[in-house]
N, C-alpha and C positions, 0 to 999 in steps of 0.2 A: 220397585216397591210394589208389593202385592195389593189387591183390592182390600183384603183383611187388614193389612198394616196400615193402609191409607185411612180406612174407616176408623180404626182404633185411635190413630193418632189425632184424627179430626173430631171425632165425637165422644170419646171416652170422658166421662165426668171425673174420673180420678185425675186425668191429665189436664183438663181444660177449666174445671170449676174452681172458684176461690176456696182456699182451705178455711175450715172451721175448727179451731183449736179449743173451743169451748162448747160446753152443752147448752141446751136451751134455757137451763136455769142459771147460766153464767158460770158454773163450776168448770175447772180446767180438766181437760182429758188427761188420763194417766200416761205414764211413759210407756206402758204396755200397749196401750191403745195407739199411741203415736207410731211404736214400732210396727204394729199390725197394719196400720194405714200406709206406712212406707213400704212394706212388702207388697201390698195390693197396688200401689202405685208403680213399683218396680216391675211387677208382673206385666201391668198394662203397658208400660214403657217398652219393655222388651218385645212385646207383641206388635207394638207400633214400629218397631225397628226391623221387623221381619223375623224375629225369634220365635220359637215355639216352646213354651213352658212345658217341661215334661213332669216335673214334681216339685212340690213345695214342702218345706220343713222336713227334708229327709234326715232321719235319724238312724244312724248305723247301730247294728245289734250290739257291736263291741265298743261303742262310743264313736263320737264324731257326728258332725251335723252340717248340713248345707241348707241355706235358706231357700235357694232356688236352683234346680237342675234344668238347664235349657239347652236348645239346639239352635244354632244358626248356621245354615247350610249343612256342611258335615261336621262342623266343630261343636263339641260338647262344652257347655259352659257351667262351671261350679261358681255359683254367685252368692256373695255375702251382700246383705242390705244393711246400710246404716242410716238411720233417719234422725235428724235433728231439727229443733225448732230454730228459726233464724235467730241470730245473735248469741247462740250458744258457744261456749269456749271450744276452740279447736275444730278441726275438720273432721268430718265422720270418719274419713279413711284412718285417721290416727288411732280409733278404737279398735282397729284389726291389728292387734299386737301379736307377738310370736306365739303366745299360748292360743289365741283364737285361730291363727293360722294352722296350727297343729290339728285343732278340732276339724276344720274344714277339710285339711288334707286326708284325715282319717275317714271322714264321711265320703269324700271323692274316691279314696282308694276302695273302699267297700262297695260303692256304686260300680266302679270298673270291674271289681272281682265278680259282682252279681251279673255284669254284662257278659263276662267270660273272655274279655279281651282289653288289652290296653293300646291296641293297634289303631286306634282312632285319634284324631287330633282333639286335644282338650286343653282348657285353661282355666286359670282362677281369676275371676273378676270381682270388683266391688262396685256396688251401685250406691252412690250418696244421694240422699233425698233431703232437701231443705225445704221446711214448711214455714210459711209466713202467713199470719191471719190475714184473711181477705184477698190473698194472691194466689195464682197458680203454683203448684209445686215446681221447684227447680230439681231436675235430675242429671246427674253426672255419672258416667261409667268410667271407672279406671280398669282398662284391660291389662291382663297379665299383672295384677296388682302384687303378687308374690310368687 
């Protein structure tokens, strides 16, 4: 583990602070805000695992999207992040249906085209983030999800 990874894992507020799922006036945060928080948590978690985030919210010109493009060693990761509040129905991974997989695949193919090579190791991961009011976020990565 590198010094940066250790530091992020130990001191990142995103990974170590209790979640607040309501605003100071008591109103609930929106689903879009929950999703953005989950992506920020996932990026911090990847860094804590030794990964390097190369790009976030990549949108391919001809359609396709990838939440996080990252690198771990020599491997390129095309990562989808799914965030849920604790107690929500189903597992976050279940939301990555065939249509969503196609969008991610198109985005990944465009990234590889822009790189000019497909001769590097790469995979599709899903990072699940579960948020519970007053608790640290739970993060789980599904490698080679599809």
